[in-house]
C-alpha positions in Angstrom: -41.0 35.9 -17.7 -37.3 35.9 -16.1 -39.1 35.4 -12.7 -40.9 32.4 -14.0 -37.6 31.0 -15.3 -35.9 31.5 -12.1 -38.9 29.9 -10.2 -38.8 27.0 -12.6 -35.3 26.5 -12.0 -35.6 26.8 -8.2 -38.5 24.3 -8.3 -36.6 21.6 -10.5 -33.6 21.6 -7.9 -35.9 21.6 -5.0 -37.8 18.6 -6.2 -34.4 16.9 -7.2 -33.1 17.3 -3.6 -36.3 16.4 -2.0 -36.6 12.9 -4.0 -33.0 12.3 -3.3 -33.4 12.9 0.4 -36.5 10.6 0.6 -34.5 7.7 -0.9 -32.0 7.8 1.9 -31.9 7.0 5.7 -32.1 9.6 8.2 -28.9 10.9 9.6 -29.9 9.3 13.0 -30.3 6.0 11.3 -27.0 6.3 9.4 -25.2 7.0 12.7 -26.8 4.2 14.5 -25.9 1.8 11.7 -22.2 3.1 11.6 -21.9 2.5 15.6 -23.5 -1.0 15.0 -21.3 -1.9 12.1 -18.2 -0.6 14.2 -19.1 -2.7 17.3 -19.8 -5.7 15.2 -16.4 -5.4 13.3 -14.6 -4.9 16.8 -16.3 -7.9 18.0 -15.7 -10.2 15.0 -19.1 -10.5 14.2 -19.1 -8.5 10.9 -16.3 -8.3 8.4 -14.6 -5.0 8.1 -15.6 -3.6 4.6 -12.1 -2.0 4.1 -10.4 -5.6 4.2 -13.4 -6.9 2.0 -12.7 -4.2 -0.6 -9.0 -4.7 -0.5 -9.5 -8.5 -1.0 -11.9 -7.8 -3.9 -9.2 -5.6 -5.6 -6.5 -8.1 -5.3 -5.2 -10.2 -8.0 -7.0 -13.5 -9.1 -10.6 -12.3 -8.2 -13.0 -13.0 -10.9 -15.3 -10.5 -12.7 -18.4 -12.1 -11.4 -18.7 -13.5 -8.0 -21.2 -15.8 -6.2 -22.2 -15.3 -2.6 -19.9 -18.6 -2.0 -17.1 -16.9 -3.6 -17.4 -13.7 -1.8 -17.5 -15.5 1.4 -14.2 -17.5 0.7 -12.4 -14.2 0.4 -12.7 -13.6 4.2 -12.6 -16.1 6.8 -15.0 -14.3 9.0 -17.8 -14.0 6.5 -20.5 -16.7 6.2 -22.4 -17.5 3.0 -25.5 -15.9 4.4 -23.7 -12.6 4.9 -22.2 -12.7 1.5 -25.5 -13.3 -0.2 -27.1 -10.7 1.7 -24.3 -8.1 0.7 -24.7 -8.9 -2.9 -28.5 -8.7 -2.7 -28.1 -5.2 -1.2 -25.6 -4.1 -3.6 -27.8 -5.4 -6.5 -30.7 -3.4 -5.0 -28.6 -0.1 -5.0 -27.5 -0.6 -8.5 -31.0 -1.2 -9.6 -32.1 2.1 -7.8 -29.5 4.1 -9.4 -30.4 2.8 -12.8 -34.1 3.4 -12.3 -33.6 6.8 -10.6 -34.7 8.7 -13.6 -33.9 12.2 -14.8 -34.5 15.7 -13.6 -36.3 18.4 -15.6 -33.1 20.2 -16.5 -31.5 16.9 -17.6 -34.4 16.1 -19.8 -34.4 19.7 -21.2 -30.6 19.5 -21.9 -31.3 16.0 -23.8 -34.0 17.4 -25.8 -31.7 20.2 -26.9 -29.2 17.8 -28.0 -31.7 15.6 -29.9 -33.0 18.7 -31.9 -29.6 19.8 -32.7 -28.7 16.2 -33.8 -32.0 16.1 -35.8 -31.3 19.5 -37.5 -27.9 18.3 -38.6 -29.3 15.3 -40.2 -31.9 17.4 -42.1 -29.1 19.7 -43.2 -27.2 16.6 -44.8 -30.4 15.4 -46.6 
């Protein structure tokens, strides 16, 4: 019984890590993208993300931005680049929200619901 529980825990973590790994780019693609972004930033074809983050954290920035508003924060950024950045950000947020839960998280939630239902039953 204990061995089966251990195997269930190991398999749960394995599937969690495997699904996370499948959702991300390979290390080689990440390195290639980093090099390309650095070269484009140096040549002026791409906005430096550090400078963009500083501009977004500054005073006077609205809570919600359009692509044009984002492009206005940096002279080097075109409206098309800003719109693409916003689309990629929205896609990332949607993926995070729709990721789901692991088996262990689901079991933990079920346990909390069971405790809450028992407390309600005791009060009745």
